[in-house]
N, C-alpha and C positions, 0 to 999 in steps of 0.2 A: 408687540404693540400694534394696535389698529386705529387708524384715524378715518373718520367718515365725514362727508360734507354733501350738501345738496340733497336733502331728504324731502319727499313730497308724497302725499297720499290723499285718498278720498274715502269717506264713509267709515266712521268709527265702528269697531267690532267688539268693544269691551275688553275683557281680560284676554291677554294673549295666551295662546296655547302652549307656548314655551314654558309657562309655569307648571304644566303637567308633565313635561318631558323629564326623563330621568327619575321617575317616581313609581311607586307601587300604588295601584288603584285599589280603593276600597269603597264600601258603601258611603264613606264620608267624602269621597271624591279622590283625594290623593294625599300622599305624605312625601315631604321633601326628604331625600336620602342623604344629601350632602350639600355643601355650599355650591357645588358645581351644578346643582339643579336650579340655582337662582337664575331667573330669565336673562338678566343682564350678562352674567358670566357665560351662559349657554349661547347667547347671541354673539359674544366675542369669540367663543370656541368655534362657532360655525362661520365666523367672519360675516355676520349679518347685522345690520342696524335694526333699531327699534323704530319702525315706521311711525311717524307722529299720529297718523289717523287710522292705521290698520294693525299696529302692533307687530310682533315678530311673526315670521313665517312659521307655520306649524312644523316642528322639526322631526318628531317621532310619530309613528303610526298608532292608530287606535284611540284617538281622543274625539270627543264630541265637539264639532265646530259650534261656536256661539251663534246665536241668532242676532243678526245685525238689527239694532232697534230703530234705525232711521227709516223715514218714509220711502226713500229710494226713488227710482224712476218708474212711473206708472205708464206703461205703454198700452196695456190691455188689462182692465180691471177683472179680478182683484190681484193679478200678478204684479209683483214688485221686483225690480232689478236693482242690484247694488254693485256697480262697477267700482274697481279700486286699482290704484297704481302707485308703486313706489320706485324711486330712482335714487341711487347713491353712487358717488365716486369715492373709493376707499384706497388706503395704503397700509401695508403691513411691512414690518422690518424683518420678518421671519416667515416667509410664505410656506415653507415645508415643516415648520416647528421642529427644527433640528438643533441639537447642541453644537454641532460643527457645521462649517460651510454655510452659514446663514445667508439667505438671499432676500432682498426686499423686492416689492412689486406693487404696482398700481392695478386695481381691478374695478370693474363696473358691475353693479348689482341692479337688476330689474325685477320688480315684483308685481306683475299684473294679475288681476283676478276678477271674478264676478260671482255674486250670489243671487240666486233667484228664489223667491218665496211665494208660495201659493197657499193662502189661507183656505180652510174648508171646515165645514161642520161647526162653525161658530168660533171655537177657541183652539182648533187644531191647525197645523201647518205642515206642508211638505217643502223641503229645502233641497236645492241642488247648488253645490259650491265647487268652484274650480279656481285654483291659484297656482302660481309658479314662482320659482326662485332661480333666476338666470344669472350666473356669475361668469364673467369673462376676464381673464388675466392678461396683462400686457406682455409680459416676458415669459410666463410659464403656463402655456395653454394646457398642460397635463392636469392642472388644477381646475379647469373649466367644469362647471356643473350645470345641469338643467333639471333641477328638482321640480316635480309636479305632484299636485294633490287634487284628486277628484272624489267627491263624496255626495251621498244623498242621505237625507235624514227625515224621518217622520217624528214630529214634535206633537204629542197628544196630551191635552190637558182636559181631564174629565171632571164633571161636577162631583163635589164631595171630597176633594183633596187628592185624587189619584193623578199622577203624571207619569207618562211613559215616553221614552225616547228609543227609537230604533234607527241604526245608521249602518251604512256600508261605505267603505273607503278603499280607493286604490291610490298608492303612493309610490313614486320613484324618488329615492333618496340616496344618501351617501354617508360614509363614515369620515368625519373631518380629520384633517391632518393632526397628528400628535395624540390621537386617542388610542385606547388599548387595542382596538380592532384595526387600526391603520397598519398596513403591512409594509409601509415605507418603500413601496415600489413606485415606479414612475407614475402610474395612473392611480387615481383615487378609487377606493372600494365603493362600487355602486350596487344598489339592491332595489328590489321592488317588494312591496308589502300589500297584501290584501287583508282587510280587517272587517269584522262584524262587531258592533258595539251595541249593547242593550242596557237600559237603565230604567228602573221602575221605582217610584217613590210615592208613599202615602203619608200625608200629614194630617194627623187628627188634632183634637182639641188640646191634649196634653202629651201626646207621644207621636213618634214618626218612625217609619222603617224605610230603608232604601236598599235596593239590590243592584249591583253592577256586574255585567258580564262582558267579556271581551275575548275574541279569538283572532289571532294575527298569524298569517303565513308569511315568513320571511324567505326570500329567494335572492341569493347573491348572483351578480351578473358578470363579474370579471375578477381578475387577479387570483383565480383558483380558489376563491373562498367558498364556492358552492358546497362541495363535499364536507367542508368543515363547519360552516355556519348555517346552512339551510335548516330551518326548523319551524315548528308550530308552537306558538305561545298562547296559552289559555289562562284566563283569570276569572274568578268568581268571588264576590265579596258581599257581605251583608252587614248593615249597621242598624242598630236600634237605639233610639234616644227617648228619654222620658223626663218631663219637667217635674222637678221636686219643689220648686218655689217659683214665684214670678220672674226671678232673674237667674235661676240656676237649673241646669239639666244634667242628667247622667247619660253617658254614651258608652256603648259596647259595640265592638267591631270584630268580625271574623272573616278571613279570606284565605285563598290559596292561589298560588301562581305556579303553573306547570309549563315546563319547556321540554319538547319532544323533538330531538334532532333526527334528520333523515338518515344520516350515515354515522355521524360521530356520537354513537349511542352512549359512550362513557360520560357524556356531558348532560344526559337526561337528568332532570331534577324536578322537585316539587317543594315549594316554600309555603309553610303554613303560618298564618298571622292571627294573633288573638290579642286584643287590646281593649282597654276601658279607660274612662276618664270622666272629668266633670268640667262643664263649661258654664259661663255666666256672662252677664253684661253689667 
């Protein structure tokens, strides 16, 4: 059980990226794999609150950060700055998520960040985004984390219905206590991830097509997880939709997820996805 109080933030960023965590990316965006991909449950798993104005801290690598829609702070036209800050004092009754020898603890979470937007070419924009998740525990400092995410994104919107997003991301993260990858050692498993994300979408009068590409290099930093878990994760997905009536459309999606381990080669895998359906309003 986790309780949180004193939440504060600046600058709304729309849908939180935690909705994309724990998912398989396709041309359609993402698919929820289980109830644990629910953003509220993921926030509880990571012992993170939902900041009222900034949403959840982006938990997993390889997602496109949303463009903050507010005007922000204009120090030098046309550059816009969007500072943000979240503060929470929290308590948990099982800090190590163990079935035995349970321990409670108070901890403080800070979530500062900033996004800079530089419009160019009329409808295009270049974004730089940096945010952190700092957690400090009163009685169990081995659980302290200093997650960081820095990314840059080109958001291109061309006449005629073509949109292209290109992004690079560097993330320092961790495996939360009680998850499958948690080794139950004194220190938390920490890792860094470098990702490239690309998305192209064309929307026509009656049909649309979207392509998503993602490549993430995962490198573990402690607890001997490097030789076991260091890997390259690649994904490619394509979705096609066609309107068959004013309120109904058909959807087809194909994708592949590939994991290539540096040393633990017996875990190499490729997952192929093929799906179709019908949508309407």
